[in-house]
C-alpha positions in Angstrom: 0.8 -24.5 -21.8 -2.2 -22.2 -22.1 -5.8 -22.2 -23.3 -9.3 -21.0 -22.4 -9.9 -23.4 -19.4 -6.9 -22.4 -17.3 -7.8 -18.8 -17.7 -11.3 -19.5 -16.7 -10.1 -21.4 -13.7 -8.1 -18.4 -12.4 -10.9 -15.9 -13.1 -13.4 -18.2 -11.2 -10.9 -18.2 -8.1 -10.7 -14.4 -8.4 -14.4 -14.2 -8.7 -14.9 -16.4 -5.5 -12.4 -14.2 -3.5 -13.6 -11.0 -4.9 -17.2 -11.7 -3.8 -16.3 -13.3 -0.5 -16.8 -10.1 1.5 -20.7 -10.7 1.1 -21.1 -14.0 2.7 -19.0 -12.8 5.7 -21.2 -9.7 6.1 -24.2 -12.0 5.9 -22.9 -14.3 8.5 -21.9 -11.3 10.6 -25.5 -10.2 10.5 -26.7 -13.5 11.7 -24.5 -13.0 14.8 -21.3 -14.9 13.7 -18.1 -12.9 14.1 -15.8 -13.1 11.0 -13.2 -15.0 13.0 -15.9 -17.8 13.9 -17.1 -17.7 10.2 -13.7 -18.3 9.0 -13.1 -21.2 11.2 -16.4 -22.9 10.2 -15.8 -22.2 6.5 -12.2 -23.6 6.4 -12.9 -26.2 8.9 -15.4 -27.8 6.6 -12.9 -27.6 3.6 -10.3 -29.1 6.0 -12.6 -32.1 6.9 -13.2 -32.7 3.1 -9.5 -32.6 2.4 -8.6 -34.9 5.2 -11.2 -37.4 3.9 -10.0 -37.2 0.4 -6.2 -37.5 1.6 -6.4 -39.2 4.9 -2.7 -39.7 5.2 -1.8 -36.0 4.2 -1.4 -35.0 7.9 1.8 -37.0 7.9 3.3 -34.5 5.5 2.9 -31.8 8.0 5.2 -33.6 10.4 7.6 -34.6 7.7 8.1 -30.9 6.6 7.9 -28.8 9.6 8.1 -25.5 7.6 4.6 -26.3 6.5 3.6 -25.2 10.1 4.9 -21.7 9.3 2.9 -21.7 6.0 -0.2 -22.6 8.1 0.3 -19.8 10.4 0.9 -17.3 7.5 -2.2 -18.5 5.8 -4.2 -18.4 8.9 -3.3 -14.9 9.8 -4.0 -13.9 6.1 -7.5 -15.0 6.6 -7.8 -13.3 9.9 -6.8 -10.0 8.5 -8.7 -10.1 5.2 -12.0 -11.7 6.2 -12.3 -9.6 9.4 -11.3 -6.4 7.5 -13.9 -6.8 4.7 -16.7 -7.4 7.2 -16.1 -4.4 9.2 -14.5 -1.8 6.7 -15.0 -0.2 3.3 -14.5 -3.1 1.0 -12.8 -0.9 -1.7 -10.3 0.5 0.8 -9.6 -2.8 2.3 -9.0 -4.6 -1.0 -6.6 -1.8 -2.1 -4.6 -1.9 1.1 -4.5 -5.6 0.9 -3.0 -5.4 -2.5 0.0 -3.9 -1.2 1.1 -7.5 -1.2 3.5 -7.3 -4.1 5.4 -4.6 -2.3 5.6 -6.7 0.9 6.9 -9.7 -1.3 9.7 -7.4 -2.6 10.6 -6.5 1.0 10.4 -10.0 2.3 12.0 -11.9 -0.6 15.4 -10.3 0.1 15.9 -11.9 3.6 13.9 -15.0 3.1 14.9 -15.9 -0.6 18.0 -14.0 -1.1 16.4 -12.0 -4.0 18.1 -8.6 -3.8 15.7 -6.0 -5.3 16.7 -4.2 -8.3 16.4 -0.4 -9.0 13.3 -1.1 -11.1 11.6 -3.0 -8.4 12.4 -0.4 -5.8 10.7 2.2 -8.1 7.7 -0.1 -8.2 7.8 -0.2 -4.3 7.7 3.6 -4.4 4.7 3.7 -6.7 2.8 1.2 -4.5 3.8 3.1 -1.3 2.8 6.4 -2.9 -0.8 4.9 -3.6 -1.1 3.6 -0.1 -0.3 7.2 1.4 -3.0 8.7 -1.0 -5.6 6.0 0.1 -4.7 6.4 3.7 -4.9 10.2 3.9 -8.5 10.8 4.6 -10.0 14.2 5.4 -10.5 13.0 8.9 -6.8 12.1 9.4 -4.0 14.7 9.5 -1.5 12.0 8.5 -1.7 9.1 6.0 -1.9 6.4 8.8 -4.4 3.6 9.2 -7.5 5.2 10.7 -9.4 2.1 12.1 -9.0 -1.7 12.8 -10.0 -2.5 9.2 -7.1 -0.6 7.9 -4.7 -2.4 10.2 -6.2 -5.8 9.6 -6.0 -5.2 5.7 -2.4 -4.3 5.9 -1.5 -7.3 8.1 -3.5 -9.5 5.9 -1.6 -8.3 2.8 1.7 -8.8 4.6 0.8 -12.3 5.7 -0.4 -13.0 2.2 3.0 -12.1 0.7 4.7 -14.3 3.3 2.4 -17.1 2.3 3.4 -16.7 -1.4 7.1 -16.6 -0.5 6.7 -19.8 1.7 4.9 -21.5 -1.2 7.9 -20.8 -3.4 10.4 -21.9 -0.8 8.3 -25.1 -0.1 7.6 -26.0 -3.8 9.6 -29.4 -3.3 6.8 -30.6 -1.1 3.8 -32.5 -2.2 0.7 -30.4 -3.3 -1.5 -32.3 -0.7 0.8 -31.1 2.2 0.8 -27.4 1.0 -3.0 -27.4 0.6 -3.7 -29.0 4.0 -1.3 -26.6 5.6 -3.2 -23.6 4.1 -6.6 -24.9 4.9 -5.6 -26.1 8.3 -4.0 -22.7 9.0 -7.1 -21.0 7.6 -9.3 -22.8 10.1 -7.1 -23.3 13.3 -5.4 -19.9 13.5 -8.7 -18.0 13.4 -10.1 -20.4 15.9 -7.3 -19.8 18.4 -7.6 -15.9 17.9 -11.4 -16.3 18.3 -11.3 -18.3 21.5 -8.7 -15.8 23.0 -10.7 -12.7 22.0 -13.9 -14.3 23.2 -12.3 -15.1 26.6 -11.5 -11.5 27.0 -14.9 -10.3 25.9 -13.7 -8.6 22.6 -15.5 -11.1 20.4 -19.0 -12.5 20.8 -19.4 -16.3 21.2 -20.9 -18.1 18.1 -24.8 -18.2 18.3 -26.5 -21.6 18.5 -26.5 -23.5 15.1 -29.3 -23.0 12.7 -29.7 -23.7 9.1 -29.8 -20.1 7.9 -26.0 -19.3 8.8 -25.1 -23.1 8.5 -26.1 -23.4 5.0 -24.4 -20.2 4.1 -21.1 -21.4 5.6 -21.3 -24.7 3.9 -21.9 -22.9 0.6 -19.1 -20.6 1.1 -16.8 -23.5 2.1 -17.7 -25.3 -1.2 -17.1 -22.1 -3.1 -13.5 -21.6 -1.5 -12.6 -25.3 -2.2 -13.7 -24.9 -5.9 -11.8 -21.7 -6.1 -8.7 -23.3 -4.7 -9.1 -26.2 -7.1 -9.5 -23.8 -10.0 -6.3 -21.9 -8.9 -4.3 -24.9 -8.7 -5.4 -26.0 -12.2 -4.9 -22.6 -13.9 -1.6 -21.7 -12.2 -0.1 -25.2 -13.2 -0.9 -24.4 -16.9 0.0 -20.8 -17.2 3.2 -18.7 -16.6 3.6 -17.1 -13.2 3.3 -13.6 -14.8 0.0 -14.5 -16.6 -1.4 -15.9 -13.4 -0.7 -12.8 -11.4 -2.2 -10.5 -14.1 -5.4 -12.6 -14.3 -5.6 -12.8 -10.6 -5.8 -9.0 -10.4 -9.2 -9.3 -11.8 -10.2 -10.0 -7.9 -9.7 -6.3 -7.2 -12.2 -5.5 -9.9 -14.8 -8.0 -8.7 -14.6 -6.9 -5.1 -14.6 -3.2 -5.8 -17.3 -3.4 -8.4 -19.7 -5.5 -6.4 -19.1 -3.7 -3.1 -19.8 -0.3 -4.7 -23.0 -1.7 -6.4 -24.2 -3.3 -3.2 -23.2 -0.1 -1.1 -20.5 -1.7 0.9 -17.6 0.4 -0.7 -17.1 3.9 -1.9 -15.1 5.2 -4.8 -13.8 8.8 -4.0 -11.4 10.5 -6.3 -8.6 10.0 -3.7 -9.3 6.4 -3.5 -9.4 6.0 -7.3 -6.0 7.8 -7.6 -4.3 6.0 -5.0 -5.8 2.7 -6.1 -4.5 3.3 -9.6 -1.1 3.6 -8.3 -1.3 0.5 -6.3 -2.8 -1.4 -9.2 -0.1 0.0 -11.5 2.7 -1.3 -9.2 0.9 -4.7 -9.1 0.6 -4.9 -12.9 4.1 -3.8 -13.3 5.3 -6.6 -11.0 3.3 -9.2 -12.7 4.3 -8.2 -16.4 6.7 -10.7 -17.9 10.3 -9.6 -18.3 11.7 -10.3 -21.6 14.6 -12.8 -21.4 17.7 -11.9 -23.2 19.2 -14.7 -25.4 22.4 -16.2 -24.0 24.1 -15.8 -27.4 23.6 -13.1 -30.0 21.6 -14.3 -33.0 23.5 -15.6 -36.0 23.8 -13.3 -38.9 21.2 -13.9 -41.5 22.5 -15.3 -44.9 21.1 -13.9 -48.1 
C-alpha cells in the first residue's frame, strides 16, 4: 500500500529530526544542557502517551526486553542530541548515519543474519567514507577528534541496536514499543544528567521560565507528531522505501545547518559523506525477488 500521504508522513518525520539540532542549540544558549533538554522534551511526550494509554506501562513488565529497547533508544538520544548541540552538525549527522553499517555488524549475533559478500562491500564503502570524514588536517590519524565525534558514533551504534530490537520485538503491541522508546528517551538522559551534574561535568538546569519552557514544549509536540507520522508512513510503505525516504533527514540537517552557520561543507566532508550516503542508499535499495519457479513458456 502506498500513496502520497504515507510519503508525506515520512518526509515530515525526517524534517522534524533534520531540524532538531536548532531547538537543542537554542535551549543550550538558554542554559539548558542537551541532556536536560532531552529529558524535558521526551518527558512531556511520555506524560502525554501515558495519559492516552494509561495501562501501557504493564506491557513493559510483560515484555522485559522492552527495557533493553528503552536503554538503546535513550542512549541514541544522549549521543545524537548532545553531539548536534556541541559539534559541527554536518559532520555529526554523517557519522551518525554510519548506522546501516552498525546494523550489518549487530544483526549477525543478535538476529542470526549472516552478512553476504555484497553487504560486506557496502560496509567497506561506509567505513571508507567515515575514514575520510574523520581525517582532518589537525589529526594525523582518521580517529574521532572531539566529544561530538564520539557521541555521534555512539548514537549511531545505539540507533542501529534500537532498529534491530524493534525488529526482534515486532510481536509486541505498538503502545509498548512507543512507551519504551519515549520512556528511555526521557529517563536515560535524566540518569546521565544527574550523574554528570553530581560530578560537576554538566550544569544543573536553570530555573523554569517561559522562554525555554515553551521551546521545550513545542519541540516535544514536534517529536510526537514526527513519531506518529513515522508510524503511519512505515506501516503503509515497504521497508526499503521507508529507509530511502528517511535519508532525506540527512539533507534537511546538512542544508539547514550550513545555511544557518552551524555546519561546514568541505571537499573532504562531501566526498566522505557521499560514500556514507551511497552505502546507506545501497542498503535501502529493494532487492529483486527471484521467482520460486521459472515462468511458463508463452504460447503463440
